[in-house]
TORSE-933019 format. One record per residue (C-alpha): residue number from 1; residue in three letters; z, y, x. Coordinates in Angstrom, 3 decimals. Layout:
% residues N
[NUM "Ala" [Z Y X]] ...
This chain:
% residues 279
[1 "Met" [0.009 -0.044 0.006]] [2 "Arg" [-0.909 3.454 1.312]] [3 "Ile" [1.788 6.019 1.987]] [4 "Ala" [0.384 8.387 -0.656]] [5 "Glu" [0.768 5.635 -3.232]] [6 "Leu" [4.324 5.034 -2.092]] [7 "Met" [5.369 8.668 -2.403]] [8 "Gly" [3.161 9.941 -5.196]] [9 "Glu" [0.461 12.551 -4.665]] [10 "Val" [1.386 16.125 -3.997]] [11 "Pro" [-0.952 18.526 -5.795]] [12 "Pro" [-2.511 20.722 -3.109]] [13 "Ala" [-2.269 23.820 -5.364]] [14 "Ala" [1.482 23.355 -5.552]] [15 "Arg" [2.040 23.435 -1.838]] [16 "Pro" [3.350 26.679 -0.403]] [17 "Pro" [2.112 27.425 3.119]] [18 "Ala" [4.334 26.386 6.009]] [19 "Leu" [4.302 28.381 9.281]] [20 "Cys" [5.393 26.883 12.636]] [21 "Tyr" [6.682 29.017 15.501]] [22 "His" [8.054 27.585 18.730]] [23 "Arg" [9.317 30.370 21.015]] [24 "Val" [9.802 34.079 20.284]] [25 "Gly" [10.442 36.475 23.138]] [26 "Gly" [12.257 35.514 26.356]] [27 "Gln" [10.604 34.639 29.631]] [28 "Leu" [6.832 34.286 29.824]] [29 "Glu" [5.228 30.870 29.954]] [30 "Leu" [1.959 29.299 31.008]] [31 "Gly" [1.446 27.790 27.543]] [32 "Val" [0.388 29.261 24.240]] [33 "Thr" [3.467 28.810 22.076]] [34 "Arg" [5.337 31.953 22.955]] [35 "Val" [5.098 34.901 20.545]] [36 "Ala" [6.401 38.334 21.644]] [37 "Lys" [9.566 39.433 19.869]] [38 "Ser" [7.927 42.738 18.844]] [39 "Val" [5.015 40.828 17.209]] [40 "Phe" [7.368 38.521 15.379]] [41 "Ala" [9.570 41.367 14.137]] [42 "Arg" [6.509 43.229 12.934]] [43 "Gln" [5.114 40.196 11.099]] [44 "Met" [8.451 39.458 9.359]] [45 "Thr" [8.970 43.115 8.413]] [46 "Thr" [5.431 43.412 7.021]] [47 "Leu" [5.781 40.267 4.956]] [48 "Ala" [9.196 41.276 3.576]] [49 "Arg" [7.959 44.740 2.582]] [50 "Ala" [4.906 43.119 0.886]] [51 "Gly" [7.171 41.004 -1.296]] [52 "Trp" [6.961 37.680 0.510]] [53 "Lys" [9.849 35.306 0.255]] [54 "Thr" [10.906 32.430 2.534]] [55 "Leu" [11.825 29.017 0.975]] [56 "Thr" [14.675 26.881 1.956]] [57 "Leu" [13.773 23.275 2.695]] [58 "Asp" [15.190 22.234 -0.679]] [59 "Gln" [13.079 24.891 -2.520]] [60 "Phe" [9.968 23.835 -0.595]] [61 "Ala" [10.619 20.155 -1.479]] [62 "Glu" [11.059 21.139 -5.197]] [63 "Arg" [7.547 22.686 -5.223]] [64 "Leu" [6.113 19.406 -4.008]] [65 "Arg" [7.306 17.380 -6.975]] [66 "Pro" [4.513 16.029 -9.165]] [67 "Gly" [4.217 18.138 -12.306]] [68 "His" [5.504 21.305 -10.720]] [69 "Ser" [3.190 23.994 -12.097]] [70 "Ala" [1.210 26.028 -9.484]] [71 "Leu" [1.479 28.867 -12.022]] [72 "Arg" [5.254 28.904 -11.389]] [73 "Thr" [4.849 28.883 -7.607]] [74 "Pro" [4.724 32.420 -6.168]] [75 "His" [1.780 32.755 -3.858]] [76 "Ser" [3.913 34.974 -1.764]] [77 "Ala" [6.486 32.265 -0.953]] [78 "Phe" [6.290 30.262 2.309]] [79 "Leu" [8.308 27.862 4.473]] [80 "Leu" [9.133 29.341 7.870]] [81 "Thr" [9.804 26.809 10.597]] [82 "Phe" [10.625 26.635 14.283]] [83 "Asp" [10.163 23.579 16.445]] [84 "Asp" [12.330 22.514 19.363]] [85 "Gly" [15.389 24.674 18.637]] [86 "Tyr" [15.652 26.928 21.649]] [87 "Ala" [18.876 28.901 22.134]] [88 "Ser" [17.006 32.207 22.071]] [89 "Leu" [16.478 31.707 18.332]] [90 "Ala" [20.077 32.704 17.640]] [91 "Glu" [19.810 35.773 19.869]] [92 "Leu" [16.329 37.045 19.163]] [93 "Val" [15.070 35.536 15.998]] [94 "Tyr" [17.698 34.623 13.365]] [95 "Pro" [19.176 38.218 13.265]] [96 "Ile" [15.635 39.605 12.508]] [97 "Leu" [15.273 37.231 9.692]] [98 "Ala" [18.743 37.952 8.345]] [99 "Asp" [17.981 41.676 8.400]] [100 "Val" [14.840 41.236 6.250]] [101 "Gly" [16.468 38.659 3.914]] [102 "Phe" [14.528 35.649 5.255]] [103 "Thr" [15.703 32.196 6.172]] [104 "Ala" [14.083 29.425 8.232]] [105 "Thr" [14.099 25.706 8.971]] [106 "Thr" [14.518 24.663 12.620]] [107 "Phe" [13.544 21.222 13.745]] [108 "Leu" [15.914 20.046 16.482]] [109 "Ile" [15.365 17.589 19.379]] [110 "Thr" [18.752 16.109 18.841]] [111 "Asp" [19.263 14.455 22.272]] [112 "Tyr" [18.855 17.926 23.782]] [113 "Val" [21.060 20.096 21.583]] [114 "Gly" [23.142 22.222 23.979]] [115 "Arg" [21.056 21.129 26.977]] [116 "Leu" [18.048 22.337 28.912]] [117 "Asn" [14.474 21.443 27.954]] [118 "Thr" [13.981 18.825 30.741]] [119 "Trp" [11.983 16.769 28.155]] [120 "Asp" [9.034 19.270 28.510]] [121 "Val" [6.540 20.159 31.221]] [122 "Arg" [7.872 23.197 33.086]] [123 "Tyr" [5.727 25.964 31.552]] [124 "Thr" [8.360 28.588 32.448]] [125 "Trp" [9.918 29.572 35.777]] [126 "His" [13.320 28.459 34.682]] [127 "Arg" [14.304 25.645 32.284]] [128 "Leu" [15.063 26.804 28.723]] [129 "Ala" [18.386 26.207 26.876]] [130 "His" [18.528 24.685 23.499]] [131 "Leu" [20.813 25.707 20.632]] [132 "Asp" [24.291 24.084 20.730]] [133 "Trp" [26.050 22.486 17.745]] [134 "Asp" [28.525 25.320 17.236]] [135 "Thr" [25.770 27.909 17.006]] [136 "Ile" [23.738 25.665 14.744]] [137 "Gly" [26.699 25.213 12.451]] [138 "Arg" [27.310 29.001 12.208]] [139 "Trp" [23.773 29.691 11.167]] [140 "Gln" [23.659 26.704 8.797]] [141 "Ala" [26.624 28.287 7.061]] [142 "Arg" [24.548 31.404 6.640]] [143 "Gly" [21.804 29.588 4.782]] [144 "Phe" [19.533 28.506 7.643]] [145 "Asp" [18.222 24.896 7.513]] [146 "Phe" [18.035 22.370 10.310]] [147 "Ala" [16.136 19.073 10.493]] [148 "Ser" [14.687 16.541 12.927]] [149 "His" [12.123 16.898 15.695]] [150 "Thr" [13.079 13.344 16.746]] [151 "Ala" [15.557 12.401 19.373]] [152 "Ser" [13.648 13.145 22.516]] [153 "His" [10.275 14.664 21.607]] [154 "Gln" [8.060 11.684 22.405]] [155 "Arg" [4.586 11.289 20.875]] [156 "Leu" [5.482 8.727 18.214]] [157 "Thr" [1.955 7.353 17.776]] [158 "Trp" [2.023 6.192 21.399]] [159 "Leu" [5.267 4.233 20.927]] [160 "Ser" [5.865 0.689 19.694]] [161 "Asp" [7.375 0.257 16.208]] [162 "Gly" [10.789 -0.304 17.712]] [163 "Gln" [10.631 2.704 19.985]] [164 "Ala" [9.355 5.058 17.289]] [165 "Ala" [11.869 3.789 14.780]] [166 "Ala" [14.669 4.413 17.304]] [167 "Glu" [13.493 8.002 17.905]] [168 "Leu" [13.498 8.675 14.105]] [169 "Glu" [16.689 6.853 13.290]] [170 "Arg" [18.832 8.165 16.144]] [171 "Ser" [17.851 11.765 15.434]] [172 "Arg" [18.483 11.360 11.660]] [173 "Glu" [21.871 9.798 12.231]] [174 "Thr" [22.936 12.545 14.613]] [175 "Leu" [21.922 15.178 12.132]] [176 "Arg" [23.655 13.407 9.264]] [177 "Arg" [26.831 13.101 11.200]] [178 "Arg" [26.868 16.600 12.642]] [179 "Leu" [25.320 18.719 9.829]] [180 "Gly" [25.322 16.584 6.670]] [181 "Leu" [22.740 14.738 4.550]] [182 "Glu" [20.639 17.844 3.795]] [183 "Ala" [19.790 18.163 7.500]] [184 "Ala" [18.703 14.493 7.596]] [185 "Arg" [15.912 14.687 5.013]] [186 "Ala" [13.006 16.018 7.036]] [187 "Val" [11.250 15.408 10.330]] [188 "Ala" [8.554 17.371 12.218]] [189 "Tyr" [6.558 14.910 14.337]] [190 "Pro" [6.255 16.034 17.920]] [191 "Phe" [2.758 17.369 18.716]] [192 "Gly" [2.008 16.935 14.981]] [193 "Ala" [1.101 13.329 15.818]] [194 "Arg" [1.473 10.861 12.929]] [195 "Asp" [-0.419 8.172 11.179]] [196 "Glu" [0.418 5.801 8.293]] [197 "Arg" [2.392 3.575 10.597]] [198 "Ile" [4.670 6.449 11.636]] [199 "Glu" [5.017 7.648 8.073]] [200 "Arg" [6.137 4.195 6.989]] [201 "Leu" [8.735 4.189 9.838]] [202 "Ala" [9.904 7.695 8.768]] [203 "Ile" [10.437 6.409 5.201]] [204 "Ala" [12.265 3.421 6.432]] [205 "Ala" [14.537 5.671 8.570]] [206 "Gly" [15.410 7.621 5.398]] [207 "Tyr" [13.319 10.773 5.643]] [208 "Asp" [11.970 12.333 2.447]] [209 "Leu" [9.619 14.906 4.090]] [210 "Gly" [7.472 14.731 7.208]] [211 "Phe" [5.502 17.558 8.848]] [212 "Gly" [2.455 17.012 10.978]] [213 "Gly" [-0.303 19.320 12.220]] [214 "Val" [-2.777 21.665 10.625]] [215 "His" [-4.351 18.997 8.439]] [216 "Gly" [-2.034 17.060 6.124]] [217 "Ser" [-2.576 14.606 3.274]] [218 "Ser" [-1.322 14.073 -0.245]] [219 "Ser" [1.814 12.365 1.164]] [220 "Arg" [5.200 14.047 1.399]] [221 "Leu" [5.433 12.399 4.794]] [222 "Ala" [2.237 14.096 6.048]] [223 "Leu" [2.627 17.780 5.144]] [224 "Ala" [0.564 20.396 6.955]] [225 "Arg" [1.891 23.323 8.945]] [226 "Ile" [0.073 26.242 10.565]] [227 "Pro" [1.194 27.006 14.179]] [228 "Val" [1.578 30.621 15.204]] [229 "Tyr" [0.460 31.013 18.814]] [230 "Leu" [0.347 33.865 21.319]] [231 "Trp" [-3.026 35.239 20.079]] [232 "Asp" [-1.708 35.669 16.537]] [233 "Val" [-0.680 39.289 16.991]] [234 "Gly" [-1.515 40.769 13.587]] [235 "Ser" [0.987 42.096 11.164]] [236 "Val" [0.326 39.050 8.884]] [237 "Pro" [0.130 35.676 10.572]] [238 "Phe" [-3.354 34.174 10.312]] [239 "Gly" [-1.853 31.068 8.620]] [240 "Leu" [-0.993 33.123 5.494]] [241 "Arg" [-4.441 34.662 5.216]] [242 "Glu" [-7.069 33.142 2.969]] [243 "Asp" [-10.028 35.064 4.424]] [244 "Gly" [-12.429 34.042 7.183]] [245 "Phe" [-9.985 35.060 9.876]] [246 "Gly" [-7.405 32.707 8.372]] [247 "Arg" [-9.845 29.806 8.245]] [248 "Leu" [-10.956 30.464 11.770]] [249 "Ser" [-7.372 30.604 13.045]] [250 "Arg" [-6.528 27.290 11.418]] [251 "Thr" [-9.503 25.727 13.119]] [252 "Ile" [-8.468 27.121 16.561]] [253 "Ala" [-4.812 26.095 15.900]] [254 "His" [-5.948 22.543 15.153]] [255 "Ala" [-7.997 22.440 18.369]] [256 "Ala" [-4.988 23.710 20.336]] [257 "Asn" [-2.871 20.941 18.825]] [258 "Gln" [-5.451 18.339 19.966]] [259 "Cys" [-5.159 19.738 23.486]] [260 "Ala" [-1.487 18.808 23.478]] [261 "Val" [-2.536 15.299 24.347]] [262 "Gly" [-2.681 16.579 27.930]] [263 "Thr" [0.933 17.540 27.701]] [264 "Ser" [1.841 14.139 26.317]] [265 "Val" [0.075 12.470 29.293]] [266 "Met" [1.973 14.617 31.801]] [267 "Leu" [5.261 13.902 30.012]] [268 "Ser" [4.616 10.141 30.033]] [269 "Leu" [4.421 10.287 33.813]] [270 "Leu" [7.750 12.126 34.279]] [271 "Pro" [10.959 10.118 34.898]] [272 "Ala" [13.627 10.392 32.230]] [273 "Pro" [16.410 12.843 33.160]] [274 "Arg" [19.353 10.974 34.683]] [275 "Ser" [21.909 13.212 32.950]] [276 "Leu" [20.630 12.553 29.463]] [277 "Leu" [22.975 10.602 27.258]] [278 "Pro" [22.452 10.155 23.467]] [279 "Ser" [24.472 12.574 21.432]] 
Protein backbone atom coordinates (compact mmCIF):
# COMPACT_ATOMS: atom_id res chain seq x y z
CA MET A 1 0.00 0.00 0.00
CA ARG A 2 1.29 3.45 -0.89
CA ILE A 3 1.97 6.06 1.81
CA ALA A 4 -0.66 8.40 0.34
CA GLU A 5 -3.25 5.64 0.78
CA LEU A 6 -2.12 5.04 4.35
CA MET A 7 -2.39 8.67 5.36
CA GLY A 8 -5.20 9.97 3.15
CA GLU A 9 -4.69 12.54 0.45
CA VAL A 10 -3.99 16.13 1.40
CA PRO A 11 -5.81 18.50 -0.97
CA PRO A 12 -3.12 20.74 -2.52
CA ALA A 13 -5.36 23.80 -2.30
CA ALA A 14 -5.58 23.38 1.49
CA ARG A 15 -1.83 23.43 2.03
CA PRO A 16 -0.43 26.71 3.34
CA PRO A 17 3.11 27.43 2.11
CA ALA A 18 6.03 26.42 4.31
CA LEU A 19 9.31 28.36 4.26
CA CYS A 20 12.62 26.87 5.40
CA TYR A 21 15.50 28.99 6.66
CA HIS A 22 18.74 27.61 8.06
CA ARG A 23 21.03 30.38 9.31
CA VAL A 24 20.28 34.06 9.82
CA GLY A 25 23.15 36.48 10.45
CA GLY A 26 26.34 35.53 12.25
CA GLN A 27 29.61 34.63 10.60
CA LEU A 28 29.84 34.30 6.84
CA GLU A 29 29.96 30.88 5.22
CA LEU A 30 31.03 29.29 1.95
CA GLY A 31 27.58 27.77 1.42
CA VAL A 32 24.25 29.28 0.39
CA THR A 33 22.08 28.78 3.47
CA ARG A 34 22.96 31.97 5.35
CA VAL A 35 20.55 34.92 5.09
CA ALA A 36 21.63 38.32 6.38
CA LYS A 37 19.89 39.46 9.57
CA SER A 38 18.84 42.75 7.92
CA VAL A 39 17.23 40.85 5.03
CA PHE A 40 15.39 38.51 7.38
CA ALA A 41 14.15 41.37 9.56
CA ARG A 42 12.92 43.25 6.48
CA GLN A 43 11.11 40.19 5.16
CA MET A 44 9.34 39.45 8.45
CA THR A 45 8.39 43.09 9.00
CA THR A 46 7.03 43.42 5.47
CA LEU A 47 4.95 40.26 5.81
CA ALA A 48 3.57 41.25 9.20
CA ARG A 49 2.57 44.70 7.94
CA ALA A 50 0.90 43.12 4.90
CA GLY A 51 -1.28 40.98 7.16
CA TRP A 52 0.52 37.67 6.91
CA LYS A 53 0.27 35.30 9.88
CA THR A 54 2.50 32.42 10.89
CA LEU A 55 1.00 29.07 11.79
CA THR A 56 1.94 26.87 14.68
CA LEU A 57 2.70 23.28 13.77
CA ASP A 58 -0.70 22.26 15.17
CA GLN A 59 -2.51 24.91 13.09
CA PHE A 60 -0.62 23.82 9.98
CA ALA A 61 -1.55 20.17 10.60
CA GLU A 62 -5.20 21.13 11.04
CA ARG A 63 -5.23 22.67 7.57
CA LEU A 64 -4.03 19.38 6.11
CA ARG A 65 -7.00 17.39 7.31
CA PRO A 66 -9.19 15.99 4.52
CA GLY A 67 -12.31 18.11 4.20
CA HIS A 68 -10.69 21.29 5.47
CA SER A 69 -12.05 23.99 3.18
CA ALA A 70 -9.52 26.01 1.20
CA LEU A 71 -12.01 28.87 1.49
CA ARG A 72 -11.39 28.92 5.24
CA THR A 73 -7.62 28.91 4.84
CA PRO A 74 -6.17 32.43 4.72
CA HIS A 75 -3.87 32.78 1.76
CA SER A 76 -1.70 34.99 3.96
CA ALA A 77 -0.93 32.23 6.48
CA PHE A 78 2.30 30.24 6.28
CA LEU A 79 4.49 27.89 8.28
CA LEU A 80 7.87 29.39 9.12
CA THR A 81 10.56 26.80 9.83
CA PHE A 82 14.27 26.63 10.63
CA ASP A 83 16.47 23.59 10.15
CA ASP A 84 19.38 22.49 12.35
CA GLY A 85 18.63 24.66 15.40
CA TYR A 86 21.65 26.94 15.66
CA ALA A 87 22.14 28.91 18.88
CA SER A 88 22.08 32.19 16.98
CA LEU A 89 18.33 31.73 16.47
CA ALA A 90 17.67 32.69 20.08
CA GLU A 91 19.89 35.75 19.81
CA LEU A 92 19.17 37.04 16.31
CA VAL A 93 15.94 35.51 15.02
CA TYR A 94 13.36 34.66 17.68
CA PRO A 95 13.33 38.22 19.12
CA ILE A 96 12.56 39.63 15.66
CA LEU A 97 9.69 37.19 15.29
CA ALA A 98 8.34 37.95 18.75
CA ASP A 99 8.41 41.68 17.99
CA VAL A 100 6.22 41.27 14.88
CA GLY A 101 3.91 38.68 16.45
CA PHE A 102 5.24 35.68 14.52
CA THR A 103 6.16 32.20 15.69
CA ALA A 104 8.23 29.43 14.10
CA THR A 105 9.00 25.72 14.13
CA THR A 106 12.65 24.71 14.55
CA PHE A 107 13.77 21.22 13.53
CA LEU A 108 16.49 20.06 15.91
CA ILE A 109 19.36 17.63 15.36
CA THR A 110 18.83 16.08 18.75
CA ASP A 111 22.26 14.46 19.27
CA TYR A 112 23.81 17.92 18.85
CA VAL A 113 21.59 20.08 21.05
CA GLY A 114 23.96 22.20 23.15
CA ARG A 115 26.97 21.13 21.04
CA LEU A 116 28.94 22.34 18.05
CA ASN A 117 27.99 21.42 14.48
CA THR A 118 30.73 18.83 13.98
CA TRP A 119 28.19 16.79 11.99
CA ASP A 120 28.56 19.26 9.09
CA VAL A 121 31.21 20.13 6.54
CA ARG A 122 33.08 23.20 7.84
CA TYR A 123 31.55 25.97 5.74
CA THR A 124 32.47 28.59 8.36
CA TRP A 125 35.79 29.58 9.92
CA HIS A 126 34.66 28.45 13.37
CA ARG A 127 32.26 25.68 14.28
CA LEU A 128 28.71 26.82 15.06
CA ALA A 129 26.91 26.19 18.35
CA HIS A 130 23.45 24.66 18.53
CA LEU A 131 20.65 25.70 20.85
CA ASP A 132 20.74 24.08 24.29
CA TRP A 133 17.76 22.49 26.05
CA ASP A 134 17.26 25.34 28.54
CA THR A 135 17.01 27.93 25.77
CA ILE A 136 14.74 25.69 23.73
CA GLY A 137 12.45 25.24 26.74
CA ARG A 138 12.18 29.00 27.31
CA TRP A 139 11.17 29.69 23.71
CA GLN A 140 8.80 26.72 23.67
CA ALA A 141 7.06 28.30 26.65
CA ARG A 142 6.63 31.45 24.54
CA GLY A 143 4.78 29.57 21.82
CA PHE A 144 7.60 28.48 19.54
CA ASP A 145 7.50 24.89 18.23
CA PHE A 146 10.32 22.37 18.01
CA ALA A 147 10.49 19.08 16.14
CA SER A 148 12.91 16.52 14.72
CA HIS A 149 15.66 16.91 12.14
CA THR A 150 16.72 13.34 13.06
CA ALA A 151 19.38 12.41 15.57
CA SER A 152 22.57 13.17 13.65
CA HIS A 153 21.58 14.65 10.26
CA GLN A 154 22.42 11.69 8.05
CA ARG A 155 20.87 11.32 4.60
CA LEU A 156 18.21 8.74 5.48
CA THR A 157 17.78 7.36 1.96
CA TRP A 158 21.40 6.16 2.03
CA LEU A 159 20.93 4.21 5.27
CA SER A 160 19.66 0.70 5.88
CA ASP A 161 16.21 0.25 7.38
CA GLY A 162 17.70 -0.31 10.80
CA GLN A 163 19.99 2.71 10.65
CA ALA A 164 17.28 5.05 9.34
CA ALA A 165 14.79 3.78 11.90
CA ALA A 166 17.31 4.41 14.69
CA GLU A 167 17.87 8.00 13.49
CA LEU A 168 14.13 8.67 13.47
CA GLU A 169 13.29 6.83 16.68
CA ARG A 170 16.13 8.16 18.83
CA SER A 171 15.40 11.74 17.85
CA ARG A 172 11.68 11.40 18.48
CA GLU A 173 12.20 9.76 21.87
CA THR A 174 14.61 12.53 22.93
CA LEU A 175 12.11 15.21 21.93
CA ARG A 176 9.23 13.42 23.65
CA ARG A 177 11.22 13.10 26.85
CA ARG A 178 12.62 16.63 26.83
CA LEU A 179 9.79 18.70 25.33
CA GLY A 180 6.64 16.59 25.32
CA LEU A 181 4.56 14.74 22.73
CA GLU A 182 3.80 17.82 20.63
CA ALA A 183 7.50 18.12 19.78
CA ALA A 184 7.60 14.47 18.70
CA ARG A 185 5.00 14.66 15.94
CA ALA A 186 7.00 16.04 12.98
CA VAL A 187 10.30 15.39 11.22
CA ALA A 188 12.18 17.35 8.56
CA TYR A 189 14.31 14.93 6.55
CA PRO A 190 17.96 16.03 6.25
CA PHE A 191 18.70 17.39 2.76
CA GLY A 192 14.99 16.93 2.02
CA ALA A 193 15.82 13.32 1.12
CA ARG A 194 12.95 10.89 1.50
CA ASP A 195 11.16 8.15 -0.40
CA GLU A 196 8.28 5.82 0.40
CA ARG A 197 10.58 3.56 2.44
CA ILE A 198 11.64 6.45 4.66
CA GLU A 199 8.06 7.66 4.97
CA ARG A 200 7.01 4.20 6.16
CA LEU A 201 9.82 4.20 8.72
CA ALA A 202 8.76 7.67 9.90
CA ILE A 203 5.20 6.44 10.40
CA ALA A 204 6.46 3.40 12.29
CA ALA A 205 8.56 5.67 14.52
CA GLY A 206 5.41 7.62 15.43
CA TYR A 207 5.63 10.77 13.31
CA ASP A 208 2.46 12.35 11.95
CA LEU A 209 4.11 14.92 9.64
CA GLY A 210 7.20 14.73 7.46
CA PHE A 211 8.80 17.57 5.50
CA GLY A 212 10.96 17.02 2.44
CA GLY A 213 12.24 19.32 -0.29
CA VAL A 214 10.63 21.69 -2.76
CA HIS A 215 8.44 19.00 -4.32
CA GLY A 216 6.12 17.07 -2.03
CA SER A 217 3.28 14.63 -2.58
CA SER A 218 -0.22 14.07 -1.28
CA SER A 219 1.14 12.34 1.82
CA ARG A 220 1.39 14.05 5.21
CA LEU A 221 4.83 12.41 5.43
CA ALA A 222 6.06 14.11 2.22
CA LEU A 223 5.18 17.77 2.64
CA ALA A 224 6.97 20.40 0.59
CA ARG A 225 8.95 23.36 1.91
CA ILE A 226 10.58 26.24 0.04
CA PRO A 227 14.15 26.99 1.19
CA VAL A 228 15.20 30.61 1.57
CA TYR A 229 18.81 30.99 0.44
CA LEU A 230 21.30 33.87 0.33
CA TRP A 231 20.08 35.22 -3.03
CA ASP A 232 16.53 35.64 -1.70
CA VAL A 233 16.98 39.29 -0.67
CA GLY A 234 13.58 40.77 -1.54
CA SER A 235 11.10 42.10 0.98
CA VAL A 236 8.85 39.09 0.34
CA PRO A 237 10.57 35.67 0.12
CA PHE A 238 10.27 34.18 -3.33
CA GLY A 239 8.63 31.09 -1.88
CA LEU A 240 5.52 33.12 -1.01
CA ARG A 241 5.22 34.67 -4.45
CA GLU A 242 2.95 33.16 -7.09
CA ASP A 243 4.42 35.06 -10.05
CA GLY A 244 7.19 34.06 -12.44
CA PHE A 245 9.88 35.06 -9.95
CA GLY A 246 8.37 32.73 -7.38
CA ARG A 247 8.24 29.80 -9.81
CA LEU A 248 11.81 30.46 -10.95
CA SER A 249 13.02 30.63 -7.36
CA ARG A 250 11.42 27.29 -6.52
CA THR A 251 13.15 25.74 -9.51
CA ILE A 252 16.52 27.13 -8.42
CA ALA A 253 15.93 26.07 -4.82
CA HIS A 254 15.15 22.54 -5.98
CA ALA A 255 18.40 22.47 -7.99
CA ALA A 256 20.34 23.72 -4.95
CA ASN A 257 18.82 20.93 -2.87
CA GLN A 258 19.96 18.38 -5.42
CA CYS A 259 23.49 19.75 -5.15
CA ALA A 260 23.46 18.83 -1.46
CA VAL A 261 24.35 15.30 -2.56
CA GLY A 262 27.93 16.55 -2.70
CA THR A 263 27.72 17.57 0.95
CA SER A 264 26.34 14.14 1.82
CA VAL A 265 29.28 12.46 0.08
CA MET A 266 31.79 14.59 1.99
CA LEU A 267 30.02 13.90 5.28
CA SER A 268 30.04 10.16 4.62
CA LEU A 269 33.84 10.31 4.40
CA LEU A 270 34.26 12.11 7.74
CA PRO A 271 34.87 10.11 10.93
CA ALA A 272 32.22 10.38 13.62
CA PRO A 273 33.13 12.85 16.42
CA ARG A 274 34.67 10.96 19.35
CA SER A 275 32.98 13.21 21.90
CA LEU A 276 29.48 12.55 20.61
CA LEU A 277 27.24 10.63 22.97
CA PRO A 278 23.50 10.14 22.43
CA SER A 279 21.43 12.58 24.49
